[in-house]
VOMISE-349046 format. One record per residue (C-alpha): residue number from 1; residue in three letters; z, y, x negated. Coordinates in steps of 0.02 Angstrom, whole numbers, plus 50000, padded with zeros to 5 digits. Layout:
// residues N
n	res	c3	c2	c1
NUM	ALA	Z	Y	X;
...
END
This chain:
// residues 228
n	res	c3	c2	c1
1	MET	43192	49447	44017;
2	LYS	43293	49541	43920;
3	LEU	43428	49687	43993;
4	THR	43512	49834	43886;
5	TRP	43640	49938	43955;
6	TYR	43633	50116	43914;
7	GLY	43783	50175	44018;
8	GLN	43815	50265	44179;
9	ALA	43659	50163	44292;
10	ALA	43541	50163	44144;
11	PHE	43454	50008	44126;
12	LEU	43311	49931	43954;
13	ILE	43204	49773	44038;
14	GLU	43105	49693	43946;
15	ALA	42996	49549	44006;
16	GLU	42923	49409	43892;
17	SER	42768	49480	43893;
18	GLY	42842	49628	43803;
19	TYR	42808	49734	43962;
20	ARG	42973	49864	43972;
21	ILE	43052	49961	44114;
22	ILE	43178	50084	44104;
23	CYS	43304	50107	44254;
24	ASP	43367	50263	44310;
25	PRO	43369	50363	44131;
26	TYR	43526	50497	44105;
27	ASN	43547	50686	44028;
28	PRO	43664	50638	43887;
29	GLU	43733	50803	43860;
30	LEU	43786	50795	44053;
31	LEU	43861	50603	44037;
32	GLY	43912	50595	43863;
33	PHE	43818	50438	43828;
34	PRO	43701	50434	43672;
35	PRO	43515	50472	43695;
36	ILE	43406	50349	43770;
37	ASP	43283	50312	43616;
38	ASP	43180	50157	43657;
39	ALA	42998	50204	43712;
40	CYS	42952	50097	43868;
41	ASP	42789	50070	44000;
42	LEU	42867	50122	44166;
43	VAL	43002	50227	44209;
44	ILE	43089	50204	44369;
45	THR	43238	50320	44440;
46	SER	43312	50310	44603;
47	SER	43274	50501	44640;
48	ALA	43188	50660	44558;
49	ASN	43344	50777	44549;
50	ASP	43505	50698	44495;
51	ASP	43528	50732	44318;
52	ALA	43630	50557	44305;
53	HIS	43492	50456	44355;
54	CYS	43303	50547	44362;
55	ARG	43286	50615	44164;
56	HIS	43121	50524	44136;
57	ASP	43075	50647	44038;
58	LEU	43199	50635	43927;
59	VAL	43116	50432	43879;
60	PRO	43001	50469	43709;
61	GLY	42825	50391	43716;
62	GLU	42697	50410	43879;
63	HIS	42743	50297	44015;
64	ILE	42745	50290	44211;
65	TRP	42849	50363	44334;
66	VAL	42898	50311	44479;
67	ASN	43022	50388	44593;
68	ALA	43110	50271	44709;
69	LEU	43148	50384	44828;
70	GLU	42962	50452	44858;
71	LEU	42925	50268	44867;
72	ALA	43027	50226	44986;
73	GLU	42978	50355	45090;
74	ALA	42796	50323	45085;
75	GLY	42802	50140	45128;
76	GLY	42923	50056	45036;
77	SER	42806	49970	44890;
78	ARG	42690	49993	44762;
79	ALA	42593	49892	44634;
80	VAL	42602	49958	44454;
81	ALA	42520	49867	44310;
82	GLY	42541	49709	44408;
83	LEU	42729	49740	44444;
84	GLU	42770	49771	44618;
85	VAL	42930	49883	44645;
86	GLN	43015	49909	44818;
87	ALA	43103	50034	44878;
88	ILE	43211	50065	45008;
89	GLU	43300	50242	45057;
90	ALA	43496	50270	45026;
91	MET	43625	50429	45026;
92	GLU	43772	50471	44921;
93	MET	43932	50489	44974;
94	LEU	43940	50611	45140;
95	ASN	44112	50680	45061;
96	HIS	44057	50707	44891;
97	PRO	44161	50775	44760;
98	MET	44052	50869	44665;
99	HIS	43887	50947	44787;
100	ASP	43844	50915	44959;
101	PRO	43742	50731	44963;
102	GLU	43586	50687	44922;
103	GLN	43467	50563	44973;
104	ASN	43420	50440	44833;
105	ALA	43334	50245	44842;
106	MET	43380	50063	44784;
107	TYR	43249	49973	44733;
108	ARG	43195	49768	44669;
109	PHE	43069	49715	44596;
110	VAL	43015	49540	44497;
111	VAL	43024	49515	44300;
112	ASP	42969	49351	44241;
113	GLY	43031	49248	44388;
114	LEU	43186	49341	44412;
115	ASN	43195	49470	44567;
116	VAL	43309	49609	44506;
117	ALA	43383	49739	44614;
118	HIS	43454	49911	44566;
119	MET	43578	50005	44671;
120	GLY	43530	50153	44626;
121	ASP	43664	50310	44707;
122	ILE	43710	50246	44832;
123	GLY	43887	50315	44902;
124	ASN	43915	50251	45089;
125	PRO	43942	50063	45171;
126	LEU	43758	49962	45156;
127	SER	43673	49966	45346;
128	GLU	43629	49807	45380;
129	ARG	43429	49853	45352;
130	GLN	43476	49909	45165;
131	LEU	43592	49725	45159;
132	ALA	43434	49627	45208;
133	PHE	43322	49737	45083;
134	LEU	43445	49660	44940;
135	GLN	43442	49462	45023;
136	GLY	43354	49351	44873;
137	VAL	43405	49441	44724;
138	ASP	43445	49348	44564;
139	VAL	43523	49483	44481;
140	LEU	43608	49633	44551;
141	LEU	43631	49784	44440;
142	ALA	43795	49846	44526;
143	LEU	43870	50008	44544;
144	ALA	44064	49953	44502;
145	GLY	44159	50113	44473;
146	GLY	44196	50171	44634;
147	GLU	44192	50333	44732;
148	PRO	44094	50438	44724;
149	VAL	43961	50284	44743;
150	VAL	44022	50147	44872;
151	THR	44192	50082	44839;
152	LEU	44250	49934	44755;
153	ASP	44280	49836	44930;
154	GLU	44116	49896	44999;
155	LEU	44026	49839	44847;
156	MET	44127	49642	44865;
157	ARG	44062	49642	45031;
158	VAL	43882	49672	44966;
159	ILE	43916	49518	44843;
160	ALA	43972	49426	44987;
161	ARG	43829	49466	45112;
162	THR	43685	49455	44984;
163	GLU	43739	49324	44864;
164	PRO	43666	49381	44708;
165	GLY	43656	49250	44564;
166	LEU	43694	49371	44446;
167	VAL	43786	49530	44442;
168	VAL	43804	49650	44339;
169	PRO	43910	49803	44358;
170	MET	43867	49988	44291;
171	HIS	43926	50166	44353;
172	PHE	44095	50121	44280;
173	ARG	44207	50212	44146;
174	THR	44184	50197	43988;
175	GLU	44266	50278	43841;
176	HIS	44114	50411	43820;
177	SER	44107	50447	44012;
178	ARG	44113	50640	44063;
179	GLN	44112	50608	44232;
180	PRO	44275	50615	44321;
181	GLY	44340	50507	44430;
182	LEU	44264	50336	44400;
183	LEU	44365	50181	44391;
184	PRO	44357	50067	44238;
185	VAL	44259	49913	44262;
186	GLY	44438	49789	44255;
187	ASP	44473	49867	44445;
188	PHE	44306	49758	44489;
189	ILE	44331	49613	44381;
190	ALA	44516	49602	44469;
191	LEU	44439	49589	44640;
192	ALA	44286	49485	44572;
193	LYS	44413	49360	44511;
194	GLN	44517	49359	44687;
195	ALA	44366	49296	44761;
196	SER	44369	49152	44618;
197	MET	44184	49231	44544;
198	ASN	44149	49190	44359;
199	ILE	44162	49311	44239;
200	VAL	44056	49308	44086;
201	GLU	44089	49475	43944;
202	ALA	43952	49485	43819;
203	ASP	43973	49536	43646;
204	VAL	43808	49612	43628;
205	SER	43708	49776	43726;
206	THR	43566	49667	43749;
207	VAL	43564	49488	43818;
208	SER	43421	49386	43880;
209	ILE	43430	49321	44054;
210	ASP	43319	49155	44102;
211	ARG	43299	49119	44293;
212	ARG	43313	48914	44239;
213	GLN	43471	48962	44151;
214	LEU	43550	49058	44291;
215	PRO	43751	49002	44316;
216	GLU	43766	48895	44463;
217	GLN	43928	48993	44502;
218	GLN	43914	49163	44562;
219	SER	43954	49267	44404;
220	ILE	43994	49415	44340;
221	MET	43921	49483	44180;
222	ILE	43994	49636	44085;
223	ILE	43876	49683	43969;
224	PRO	43933	49805	43826;
225	GLN	43870	49998	43815;
226	ALA	43712	50010	43681;
227	GLY	43787	50135	43556;
228	SER	43952	50118	43576;
END
């Protein structure tokens, strides 16, 4: 599996078969990140009304779109071209600094034998049901910039409870960020080091992840933003 981080909560995941998934594409004018120019087969968004997470219409070419919140409200699972997408409802932080809190969803799927989970745009402590949803994950795409999403202390609790093999930070401040208040990834790394987690810093924005080569020690992988 190949993984590319575009910025915010947006990723490209490419299977060995060539099947391509884009998660939570954004409006580049809103966030200051480069446009997403890659085509794909499937776009999954954590909601349908958040320009920082839902702009499947800005992804070039034809693709299937799955709104994870709608999926969560309709039973929580859907097969798309042989890929099972699962979702669970979530909510932005109750005291959101920019607008009333809105619903979204966390979601997960399996690519090349790897269980991948995306934390969506959740901003409150995770419930036992939400923690259970993240159990058994190999790769956690994790909200690591602090409020208005989950606090870093809460993220560390989630990691300790669900024990993903590899944590890939997202939704943190970069040199291109326009969203106010986000923390740099160094704040999360400092907490991870205190917890004796292994830190891997990739030097390219597209990395290959093989289930057979996952590190034995729980690790954080920092991926440079594409186009930076």
